[in-house]
C-alpha positions as CSV (number, residue, x, y, z in Angstrom):
1,M,112.2,82.9,90.9
2,A,113.4,82.7,87.3
3,I,116.8,84.0,86.2
4,S,116.6,87.1,84.0
5,Q,117.9,87.0,80.4
6,A,120.6,89.5,81.3
7,K,121.8,87.4,84.2
8,K,121.9,84.3,82.0
9,A,124.0,86.2,79.4
10,R,126.4,87.3,82.1
11,M,126.8,83.8,83.5
12,K,127.3,82.5,80.0
13,R,130.1,85.0,79.4
14,V,131.8,84.0,82.6
15,R,131.5,80.3,81.7
16,E,133.1,81.1,78.3
17,G,136.0,82.7,80.1
18,K,135.2,86.3,79.1
19,L,135.3,89.2,81.5
20,D,132.5,89.5,84.1
21,P,130.8,92.9,83.7
22,A,130.1,93.0,87.5
23,I,133.8,93.7,88.0
24,H,133.5,97.1,86.3
25,R,130.6,98.3,88.4
26,S,131.1,101.2,90.7
27,A,131.5,100.6,94.4
28,F,128.4,102.8,94.9
29,A,126.3,100.4,92.9
30,T,126.1,98.0,95.9
31,L,125.2,100.7,98.4
32,D,121.7,101.1,99.7
33,L,121.2,104.9,99.4
34,R,117.7,104.7,101.0
35,T,119.1,104.4,104.5
36,K,119.3,107.7,106.4
37,R,120.7,108.5,109.8
38,T,119.2,111.1,112.0
39,K,121.5,113.6,113.6
40,T,122.7,113.1,117.1
41,K,122.0,115.5,119.8
42,Q,125.6,116.7,119.8
43,A,125.5,117.3,116.0
44,K,122.3,119.4,116.3
45,M,123.8,121.4,119.1
46,N,127.0,122.1,117.1
47,Q,124.9,123.1,114.1
48,K,123.1,125.7,116.2
49,K,126.2,126.7,118.1
50,Y,128.2,127.9,115.1
51,K,125.3,129.2,113.0
52,P,125.1,133.0,113.3
53,S,121.8,134.0,114.9
54,Y,120.8,137.6,115.0
55,S,118.2,138.9,117.5
56,N,115.9,141.7,116.7
57,A,118.1,144.2,118.5
58,E,121.2,143.2,116.5
59,Q,119.3,143.3,113.2
60,D,118.2,146.9,113.8
61,S,121.9,148.0,114.2
62,L,122.7,146.6,110.8
63,Y,120.7,149.2,109.0
64,F,121.9,152.8,108.4
65,L,119.8,155.7,107.5
66,F,121.4,158.1,105.0
67,V,119.7,161.5,104.7
């Protein structure tokens, strides 16, 4: 493949002794953000364990009737 004009300009700056712009890039620029991990079984169980779940009987007790 051919080298892009931007890469040629960067290489020329480095050859001339100037600062390489790649040094100033963020650490997150090299990360592949497309990769995803699925939750483990334990993580799913913990998510359900601490999430407040209300049954129908409990929901009925939350409502008051003021007359």
